[in-house]
C-alpha positions as CSV (number, residue, x, y, z in Angstrom):
1,X,0.0,0.0,0.0
2,X,2.8,2.4,0.9
3,X,4.6,1.6,-2.3
4,X,1.5,2.4,-4.3
5,X,1.1,5.7,-2.7
6,X,4.7,6.6,-3.3
7,X,4.4,5.7,-7.0
8,X,1.2,7.8,-7.3
9,X,2.8,10.8,-5.7
10,X,5.8,10.6,-8.0
11,X,3.5,10.4,-11.1
12,X,1.5,13.5,-10.0
13,X,4.7,15.4,-9.3
14,X,6.1,14.5,-12.7
15,X,2.9,15.7,-14.4
16,X,2.9,19.0,-12.6
17,X,6.6,19.5,-13.3
18,X,6.0,18.7,-16.9
19,X,3.1,21.2,-17.2
20,X,5.2,23.9,-15.6
21,X,8.0,23.2,-17.9
22,X,5.7,23.3,-20.9
23,X,4.3,26.7,-19.9
24,X,7.8,28.1,-19.5
25,X,8.8,26.7,-22.8
26,X,5.8,28.3,-24.5
27,X,6.6,31.7,-22.9
28,X,10.2,31.3,-24.1
29,X,9.0,30.4,-27.6
30,X,6.6,33.3,-27.6
31,X,9.4,35.7,-26.7
32,X,11.4,34.2,-29.6
33,X,8.5,34.8,-32.0
34,X,8.3,38.4,-30.8
35,X,12.0,38.9,-31.4
36,X,11.6,37.5,-34.8
37,X,8.7,39.8,-35.5
38,X,10.6,42.8,-34.3
39,X,13.4,41.9,-36.7
40,X,11.0,41.7,-39.6
41,X,9.2,44.9,-38.5
42,X,12.5,46.8,-38.6
43,X,13.0,45.5,-42.1
44,X,9.6,47.0,-43.0
45,X,8.2,43.5,-43.6
46,X,5.0,44.2,-41.7
47,X,3.0,41.2,-43.1
48,X,5.7,38.7,-42.0
49,X,6.1,40.5,-38.7
50,X,2.3,40.1,-38.2
51,X,2.6,36.4,-38.6
52,X,5.4,36.1,-36.1
53,X,3.6,38.2,-33.5
54,X,0.4,36.0,-34.0
55,X,2.5,32.9,-33.3
56,X,3.8,34.4,-30.1
57,X,0.2,35.3,-29.0
58,X,-1.1,31.8,-29.8
59,X,1.6,30.4,-27.4
60,X,1.0,33.1,-24.7
61,X,-2.4,35.0,-25.1
62,X,-1.6,37.3,-22.2
63,X,1.7,38.5,-23.6
64,X,1.2,42.3,-23.8
65,X,4.3,43.0,-25.8
66,X,3.2,40.5,-28.6
67,X,-0.3,42.2,-28.7
68,X,1.2,45.7,-28.8
69,X,3.7,44.9,-31.5
70,X,1.0,43.0,-33.5
71,X,-1.1,46.2,-33.3
72,X,1.8,48.2,-34.7
73,X,2.4,45.8,-37.6
74,X,-1.3,45.8,-38.5
75,X,-1.4,49.7,-38.2
76,X,1.3,49.9,-40.8
77,X,-0.9,47.9,-43.2
78,X,-3.7,50.5,-42.8
79,X,-6.0,48.1,-41.0
80,X,-6.7,50.5,-38.2
81,X,-9.8,48.9,-36.7
82,X,-8.0,45.7,-36.1
83,X,-5.0,47.6,-34.7
84,X,-7.3,49.2,-32.1
85,X,-8.3,45.7,-30.8
86,X,-4.7,44.7,-30.3
87,X,-3.8,48.0,-28.5
88,X,-6.8,47.5,-26.2
89,X,-5.6,43.9,-25.4
90,X,-2.1,45.2,-24.7
91,X,-3.5,48.0,-22.4
92,X,-5.5,45.5,-20.4
93,X,-2.7,43.0,-19.9
94,X,0.2,45.4,-19.2
95,X,0.7,46.6,-15.7
96,X,3.1,49.6,-15.8
97,X,1.6,53.1,-16.6
98,X,4.2,54.0,-19.3
99,X,3.2,51.0,-21.4
100,X,-0.5,51.7,-20.9
101,X,0.1,55.3,-22.0
102,X,1.8,54.1,-25.2
103,X,-1.0,51.6,-25.9
104,X,-3.6,54.5,-25.5
105,X,-1.5,56.8,-27.7
106,X,-1.3,54.3,-30.6
107,X,-5.0,53.6,-30.1
108,X,-5.7,57.3,-30.5
109,X,-3.6,57.4,-33.7
110,X,-5.7,54.6,-35.1
111,X,-8.9,56.4,-34.4
112,X,-7.5,59.5,-36.1
113,X,-6.8,57.6,-39.2
114,X,-10.5,56.5,-39.2
115,X,-11.6,60.1,-38.6
116,X,-13.2,59.0,-35.3
117,X,-12.0,62.1,-33.6
118,X,-14.2,61.8,-30.6
119,X,-12.7,58.4,-29.7
120,X,-9.2,59.7,-30.5
121,X,-9.7,62.5,-28.0
122,X,-10.7,60.0,-25.2
123,X,-7.7,57.7,-26.1
124,X,-5.2,60.6,-25.9
125,X,-6.7,61.8,-22.6
126,X,-6.3,58.3,-21.2
127,X,-2.7,58.2,-22.4
128,X,-2.0,61.5,-20.6
129,X,-3.6,60.2,-17.4
130,X,-1.0,57.5,-17.4
131,X,1.9,59.8,-18.6
132,X,1.2,63.5,-18.2
133,X,4.6,64.5,-19.5
134,X,4.2,63.1,-23.0
135,X,4.2,66.2,-25.2
136,X,3.6,64.2,-28.4
137,X,0.4,62.9,-27.0
138,X,-0.6,66.4,-25.8
139,X,-0.1,67.7,-29.4
140,X,-2.1,64.9,-30.9
141,X,-4.9,65.6,-28.4
142,X,-5.0,69.2,-29.4
143,X,-5.1,68.3,-33.0
144,X,-7.9,65.7,-32.4
145,X,-9.9,68.3,-30.6
146,X,-9.6,70.8,-33.4
147,X,-10.5,68.2,-36.0
148,X,-13.5,67.1,-33.9
149,X,-14.7,70.7,-33.7
150,X,-14.5,71.1,-37.5
151,X,-16.2,67.8,-38.0
152,X,-19.1,68.7,-35.7
153,X,-19.4,72.1,-37.4
154,X,-19.4,70.4,-40.8
155,X,-22.1,67.9,-39.6
156,X,-24.2,70.8,-38.3
157,X,-23.8,72.6,-41.6
158,X,-24.8,69.5,-43.6
159,X,-27.8,69.0,-41.2
160,X,-28.9,72.6,-41.7
161,X,-28.4,72.3,-45.4
162,X,-30.5,69.1,-45.6
163,X,-33.1,70.8,-43.4
164,X,-33.3,73.8,-45.7
165,X,-33.4,71.5,-48.7
166,X,-36.3,69.5,-47.1
167,X,-38.1,72.7,-46.3
168,X,-37.6,73.9,-49.9
169,X,-38.8,70.6,-51.3
170,X,-41.8,70.7,-48.9
171,X,-42.7,74.2,-50.0
172,X,-42.2,73.3,-53.6
173,X,-44.5,70.4,-53.2
174,X,-47.1,72.6,-51.6
175,X,-46.7,75.2,-54.3
176,X,-46.9,72.5,-57.0
177,X,-50.0,71.1,-55.3
178,X,-51.6,74.6,-55.1
179,X,-50.8,75.3,-58.7
180,X,-52.1,71.9,-59.7
181,X,-55.4,72.5,-57.9
182,X,-55.6,75.9,-59.5
183,X,-54.9,74.5,-63.0
184,X,-57.4,71.8,-62.3
185,X,-60.0,74.3,-61.4
186,X,-59.1,76.5,-64.4
187,X,-59.4,73.5,-66.7
188,X,-62.7,72.7,-65.2
189,X,-64.0,76.2,-65.7
190,X,-62.4,76.2,-69.2
191,X,-64.3,73.0,-70.0
192,X,-67.4,74.5,-68.6
193,X,-67.0,77.7,-70.7
194,X,-66.1,75.6,-73.7
195,X,-69.3,73.6,-73.3
196,X,-71.2,76.9,-72.9
197,X,-69.6,78.3,-76.0
198,X,-70.3,75.1,-77.9
199,X,-73.9,75.3,-76.8
200,X,-74.1,79.0,-77.8
201,X,-72.4,78.3,-81.2
202,X,-74.8,75.5,-81.7
203,X,-77.7,77.8,-81.0
204,X,-76.2,80.5,-83.3
205,X,-75.8,77.9,-86.1
206,X,-79.4,76.9,-85.7
207,X,-80.5,80.5,-85.9
208,X,-78.4,81.2,-88.9
209,X,-79.7,78.0,-90.6
210,X,-83.3,78.9,-89.9
211,X,-82.6,82.5,-91.1
212,X,-81.1,81.2,-94.3
213,X,-84.0,78.8,-94.9
214,X,-86.5,81.6,-94.4
215,X,-84.5,83.8,-96.8
216,X,-84.6,81.0,-99.5
217,X,-88.3,80.6,-99.0
218,X,-88.8,84.2,-99.4
219,X,-86.8,84.3,-102.6
220,X,-88.8,81.3,-104.0
221,X,-92.2,82.6,-102.9
222,X,-93.6,85.3,-105.3
223,X,-94.2,88.6,-103.7
224,X,-97.7,90.2,-103.9
225,X,-98.4,91.9,-107.3
226,X,-95.1,90.3,-108.6
227,X,-94.9,87.7,-111.5
228,X,-93.0,84.5,-111.1
229,X,-90.0,83.9,-113.5
230,X,-92.1,81.3,-115.4
231,X,-95.0,83.8,-115.8
232,X,-92.6,86.5,-116.8
233,X,-91.2,84.3,-119.6
234,X,-94.7,83.5,-120.9
235,X,-95.6,87.2,-120.9
236,X,-92.5,88.1,-122.9
237,X,-93.1,85.4,-125.5
238,X,-96.7,86.7,-125.9
239,X,-95.5,90.3,-126.3
240,X,-93.0,89.2,-128.9
241,X,-95.6,87.4,-130.9
242,X,-97.9,90.4,-130.9
243,X,-95.1,92.7,-131.9
244,X,-94.3,90.4,-134.8
245,X,-97.9,90.4,-136.0
246,X,-98.1,94.2,-135.8
247,X,-94.8,94.6,-137.8
248,X,-96.1,92.3,-140.6
249,X,-99.3,94.4,-140.9
250,X,-97.3,97.6,-141.2
251,X,-94.9,96.1,-143.8
252,X,-97.9,95.0,-145.9
253,X,-99.4,98.5,-146.0
254,X,-96.1,100.1,-147.0
255,X,-95.6,97.6,-149.8
256,X,-98.8,98.8,-151.6
257,X,-97.4,102.4,-152.2
258,X,-94.0,101.7,-153.8
259,X,-92.1,99.4,-156.3
260,X,-89.5,96.9,-155.5
261,X,-86.1,97.6,-157.0
262,X,-84.1,94.7,-158.3
263,X,-80.4,94.8,-157.9
264,X,-78.2,93.8,-160.9
265,X,-75.6,91.3,-160.7
266,X,-72.2,92.0,-162.2
């Protein structure tokens, strides 16, 4: 029984010692990965440096230096939002104030690149709370505050401009509606007047037609004590006949008192 207990104790001790050794080995390997990353970073090989820092973090997730340097390599590749996440991780895991200040400072720079000036102001303020003597951070804070002021003014101007535009559009819609109602009313009155004119014209046409018909009737109908064309024709024919008869009688009387001359021919 004693021998069994001794063997079990030795096994547990070996396991614990093995785990402690593995953890130390991982920390050592993580440091080596960070050193390799720093070497690549200094050579401006930011993508390769990123891979090395990530290897270090995979072996030691609470290694603030790996997170901070990873944030820097990502920042150099213009992936500012991802960089902020790494700087936040570094700030949470690091203990000394100087390192915290540097993490907040780089966080503020990332926000500046994204034009998130409000967040940049807060980040730089946090950096100064941890290191009030950092003039570079103080300068960046002043710049971020000025850019934030300009951004807010621009947003206000855009808002006012959109408001004025909406009011103009609204007034225009009202005006168009009013004009549309007026035009609709005018068209209605116009149609009404047109119908009235049409009716009047129709009445006038009827009157003119009746007047013309009456005039034609009057022309065709003989007036009192006036002969019709047919009667006039008959009368003229009768008068011509009488005149011819009278002329023949006169010629016969003249013929009795004189001789007829005969013309010679050549």
